[in-house]
Kinemage of the C-alpha trace (Angstrom):
@kinemage 1
@onewidth
@group {chain A} dominant
@subgroup {mainchain}
@vectorlist {calphas} color= white
{ca unk a 1} P 20.117 -14.844 48.170
{ca unk a 2} L 18.044 -13.841 45.123
{ca unk a 3} L 16.466 -15.574 42.144
{ca unk a 4} L 15.186 -14.296 38.822
{ca unk a 5} L 11.475 -13.526 38.729
{ca unk a 6} L 9.435 -14.022 35.556
{ca unk a 7} L 5.887 -13.116 34.565
{ca unk a 8} L 3.437 -15.775 33.432
{ca unk a 9} L 4.328 -14.984 29.802
{ca unk a 10} L 8.059 -15.537 30.386
{ca unk a 11} L 9.135 -11.894 30.493
{ca unk a 12} L 11.609 -10.806 33.178
{ca unk a 13} L 10.150 -8.970 36.177
{ca unk a 14} L 13.264 -8.554 38.288
{ca unk a 15} L 14.371 -10.629 41.268
{ca unk a 16} L 12.857 -12.244 44.338
{ca unk a 17} L 14.439 -12.894 47.726
{ca unk a 18} L 15.043 -16.530 48.621
{ca unk a 19} L 14.997 -17.599 52.294
{ca unk a 20} L 18.557 -18.185 53.460
{ca unk a 21} L 17.432 -21.048 55.690
{ca unk a 22} L 16.683 -23.019 52.520
{ca unk a 23} L 18.912 -21.633 49.787
{ca unk a 24} L 22.025 -20.570 51.681
{ca unk a 25} L 22.878 -23.743 53.575
{ca unk a 26} L 26.512 -24.842 53.778
{ca unk a 27} L 26.764 -27.781 51.319
{ca unk a 28} L 27.595 -31.202 52.721
{ca unk a 29} L 28.737 -33.150 49.661
{ca unk a 30} L 29.349 -36.374 51.593
{ca unk a 31} L 25.789 -36.372 52.946
{ca unk a 32} L 24.357 -35.437 49.549
{ca unk a 33} L 26.239 -38.277 47.880
{ca unk a 34} L 25.133 -40.773 50.524
{ca unk a 35} L 21.464 -39.815 50.226
{ca unk a 36} L 21.459 -39.919 46.419
{ca unk a 37} L 23.212 -43.310 46.320
{ca unk a 38} L 20.692 -44.612 48.848
{ca unk a 39} L 17.770 -43.175 46.889
{ca unk a 40} L 18.915 -44.844 43.661
{ca unk a 41} L 19.553 -48.126 45.466
{ca unk a 42} L 16.035 -48.043 46.889
{ca unk a 43} L 14.608 -47.829 43.358
{ca unk a 44} L 16.076 -51.214 42.430
{ca unk a 45} L 13.655 -54.140 42.452
{ca unk a 46} L 16.264 -56.781 43.167
{ca unk a 47} L 14.222 -59.486 41.402
{ca unk a 48} L 16.920 -60.669 38.956
{ca unk a 49} L 17.166 -64.458 39.091
{ca unk a 50} L 19.275 -67.073 37.294
{ca unk a 51} L 19.047 -70.829 37.690
{ca unk a 52} L 21.842 -72.722 39.394
{ca unk a 53} L 22.923 -76.200 38.316
{ca unk a 54} L 20.509 -77.599 40.878
{ca unk a 55} L 17.557 -75.841 39.256
{ca unk a 56} L 18.028 -76.398 35.498
{ca unk a 57} L 16.452 -79.432 33.845
{ca unk a 58} L 18.691 -82.413 33.178
{ca unk a 59} L 21.303 -84.107 35.275
{ca unk a 60} L 21.045 -87.571 36.701
{ca unk a 61} L 22.822 -89.872 34.303
{ca unk a 62} L 26.506 -89.347 33.606
{ca unk a 63} L 26.770 -88.118 29.959
{ca unk a 64} L 29.470 -90.664 29.046
{ca unk a 65} L 31.799 -92.990 30.823
{ca unk a 66} L 34.773 -91.566 32.686
{ca unk a 67} L 37.535 -93.069 30.533
{ca unk a 68} L 38.146 -94.360 27.055
{ca unk a 69} L 36.112 -91.912 24.942
{ca unk a 70} L 38.877 -89.369 24.281
{ca unk a 71} L 36.646 -86.564 25.534
{ca unk a 72} L 36.993 -84.548 28.679
{ca unk a 73} L 35.421 -86.162 31.707
{ca unk a 74} L 31.962 -84.918 32.587
{ca unk a 75} L 29.631 -85.828 35.396
{ca unk a 76} L 26.440 -83.900 34.554
{ca unk a 77} L 24.929 -81.882 31.720
{ca unk a 78} L 23.790 -79.274 34.261
{ca unk a 79} L 27.382 -78.102 34.734
{ca unk a 80} L 27.919 -74.367 34.081
{ca unk a 81} L 30.413 -75.215 31.300
{ca unk a 82} L 27.668 -76.955 29.319
{ca unk a 83} L 25.214 -75.224 27.001
{ca unk a 84} L 21.889 -74.851 28.830
{ca unk a 85} L 23.670 -75.690 32.065
{ca unk a 86} L 23.292 -73.845 35.347
{ca unk a 87} L 24.678 -70.343 35.856
{ca unk a 88} L 27.718 -70.094 38.126
{ca unk a 89} L 27.538 -67.197 40.605
{ca unk a 90} L 24.460 -65.820 38.839
{ca unk a 91} L 22.105 -63.115 40.076
{ca unk a 92} L 19.777 -64.047 42.919
{ca unk a 93} L 16.885 -62.039 44.411
{ca unk a 94} L 18.140 -59.598 47.013
{ca unk a 95} L 17.166 -56.409 48.803
{ca unk a 96} L 19.203 -53.353 47.804
{ca unk a 97} L 17.432 -51.020 50.214
{ca unk a 98} L 19.520 -48.583 52.247
{ca unk a 99} L 18.261 -46.774 55.309
{ca unk a 100} L 17.914 -42.996 54.920
{ca unk a 101} L 16.513 -40.994 57.808
{ca unk a 102} L 14.141 -38.052 57.380
{ca unk a 103} L 16.779 -35.733 58.788
{ca unk a 104} L 19.291 -36.882 56.169
{ca unk a 105} L 16.790 -36.477 53.320
{ca unk a 106} L 15.806 -32.970 54.400
{ca unk a 107} L 19.391 -31.843 54.900
{ca unk a 108} L 20.409 -33.246 51.507
{ca unk a 109} L 17.501 -31.432 49.844
{ca unk a 110} L 18.590 -28.138 51.395
{ca unk a 111} L 22.170 -28.729 50.239
{ca unk a 112} L 20.961 -29.397 46.698
{ca unk a 113} L 18.765 -26.279 46.623
{ca unk a 114} L 21.596 -24.171 48.047
{ca unk a 115} L 24.037 -25.437 45.416
{ca unk a 116} L 21.700 -24.477 42.568
{ca unk a 117} L 20.983 -21.107 44.194
{ca unk a 118} L 24.704 -20.354 44.486
{ca unk a 119} L 25.032 -21.165 40.770
{ca unk a 120} L 22.123 -18.787 40.028
{ca unk a 121} L 20.164 -21.639 38.452
{ca unk a 122} L 16.857 -20.958 40.208
{ca unk a 123} L 13.970 -19.032 38.680
{ca unk a 124} L 10.466 -18.170 39.894
{ca unk a 125} L 7.358 -17.589 37.774
{ca unk a 126} L 4.797 -15.211 39.186
{ca unk a 127} L 1.644 -17.311 39.295
{ca unk a 128} L 1.683 -19.786 36.401
{ca unk a 129} L -1.880 -20.894 35.661
{ca unk a 130} L -3.231 -22.808 32.658
{ca unk a 131} L -6.960 -23.113 31.974
{ca unk a 132} L -6.664 -26.109 29.643
{ca unk a 133} L -3.772 -28.567 29.273
{ca unk a 134} L -1.594 -27.566 26.322
{ca unk a 135} L 2.035 -28.599 25.992
{ca unk a 136} L 2.898 -25.668 23.728
{ca unk a 137} L 2.126 -23.176 26.507
{ca unk a 138} L 4.736 -24.602 28.885
{ca unk a 139} L 7.228 -25.199 26.044
{ca unk a 140} L 6.994 -21.581 24.869
{ca unk a 141} L 7.198 -20.270 28.439
{ca unk a 142} L 10.331 -22.241 29.304
{ca unk a 143} L 11.802 -21.322 25.938
{ca unk a 144} L 11.382 -17.589 26.664
{ca unk a 145} L 13.020 -18.082 30.051
{ca unk a 146} L 15.894 -19.818 28.243
{ca unk a 147} L 15.777 -23.255 29.871
{ca unk a 148} L 14.176 -25.257 27.073
{ca unk a 149} L 14.314 -25.631 23.319
{ca unk a 150} L 17.328 -23.411 22.640
{ca unk a 151} L 20.589 -24.483 21.027
{ca unk a 152} L 22.549 -22.818 23.803
{ca unk a 153} L 20.792 -24.740 26.573
{ca unk a 154} L 21.795 -28.306 27.325
{ca unk a 155} L 20.499 -30.073 30.413
{ca unk a 156} L 17.376 -30.892 32.376
{ca unk a 157} L 14.875 -28.464 33.840
{ca unk a 158} L 12.899 -29.169 37.001
{ca unk a 159} L 9.546 -27.385 37.023
{ca unk a 160} L 8.137 -27.343 40.551
{ca unk a 161} L 4.382 -26.880 40.843
{ca unk a 162} L 1.756 -26.892 43.576
{ca unk a 163} L -0.271 -29.996 44.371
{ca unk a 164} L -3.399 -28.646 42.648
{ca unk a 165} L -1.717 -27.521 39.399
{ca unk a 166} L -3.010 -30.445 37.355
{ca unk a 167} L -3.165 -28.563 34.051
{ca unk a 168} L 0.423 -27.396 34.378
{ca unk a 169} L 1.522 -30.957 35.068
{ca unk a 170} L -0.389 -32.332 32.076
{ca unk a 171} L 1.031 -29.588 29.866
{ca unk a 172} L 4.658 -30.165 30.796
{ca unk a 173} L 5.004 -33.884 31.457
{ca unk a 174} L 5.670 -34.799 27.805
{ca unk a 175} L 8.462 -32.288 27.238
{ca unk a 176} L 11.878 -33.802 26.704
{ca unk a 177} L 14.404 -33.013 29.461
{ca unk a 178} L 11.707 -31.359 31.603
{ca unk a 179} L 10.628 -32.900 34.909
{ca unk a 180} L 7.390 -31.609 36.411
{ca unk a 181} L 6.911 -32.369 40.106
{ca unk a 182} L 4.814 -31.037 42.938
{ca unk a 183} L 6.737 -29.243 45.648
{ca unk a 184} L 6.219 -31.954 48.264
{ca unk a 185} L 7.506 -34.712 45.938
{ca unk a 186} L 10.856 -33.136 45.082
{ca unk a 187} L 13.920 -34.865 46.493
{ca unk a 188} L 17.642 -34.150 46.416
{ca unk a 189} L 18.199 -36.372 43.368
{ca unk a 190} L 15.627 -34.405 41.340
{ca unk a 191} L 17.386 -31.130 42.155
{ca unk a 192} L 20.913 -32.407 41.516
{ca unk a 193} L 20.125 -33.936 38.112
{ca unk a 194} L 18.437 -30.729 36.898
{ca unk a 195} L 20.516 -27.891 35.492
{ca unk a 196} L 17.810 -25.309 36.272
{ca unk a 197} L 15.054 -25.158 38.886
{ca unk a 198} L 11.888 -23.233 38.024
{ca unk a 199} L 9.152 -22.611 40.597
{ca unk a 200} L 5.717 -22.158 39.011
{ca unk a 201} L 4.543 -19.834 41.780
{ca unk a 202} L 6.097 -17.451 44.305
{ca unk a 203} L 4.311 -19.146 47.208
{ca unk a 204} L 6.102 -22.431 46.520
{ca unk a 205} L 9.375 -20.989 47.804
{ca unk a 206} L 7.912 -20.444 51.267
{ca unk a 207} L 6.149 -23.812 51.020
{ca unk a 208} L 9.552 -25.518 51.131
{ca unk a 209} L 10.183 -23.999 54.556
{ca unk a 210} L 7.047 -25.702 55.869
{ca unk a 211} L 8.021 -29.051 54.369
{ca unk a 212} L 11.513 -29.142 55.887
{ca unk a 213} L 10.552 -27.587 59.223
């Protein structure tokens, strides 16, 4: 399995070998779907709350007598059919969390990486380093690679950096449709939602092996 290799200025340098243990794993779509659904569910706060008829202000006295008025009978102004009444079957605080084991998360990440590698959507930059944060540097670099700012390209790009690449992160975080994440923060959802995966350094590829070992 190979990926395109680029210089720090965006010019093509050839290809680089990708470890098959990471980028040539047999995809398990059912597992990948389960992990992504669980990940998204775990992001939900679950704090939505509506008042029931027992919680809204009002109630007590019957609005009008049962018979003789010509109007429909009514027992309380907190009824859901009344304006400013309680909400019937409304949202209540709940926990949406789903259990996802480490083994499932790691396997799903490998499946996601392998899918993008099979589609030839992975690129590697040979040692991207920026002395001072400047968005234009990352924008021009990704544009030369062909994954940002071109009419032909539509989709998201995931730029994976090392933990100490602060200037690269600051330079790329404001770009539209570009996600910048350190290698140990990337999850299967990040990889799946991105059309192209770009590693900011050659060493990051082998770093993944350590993280999923």
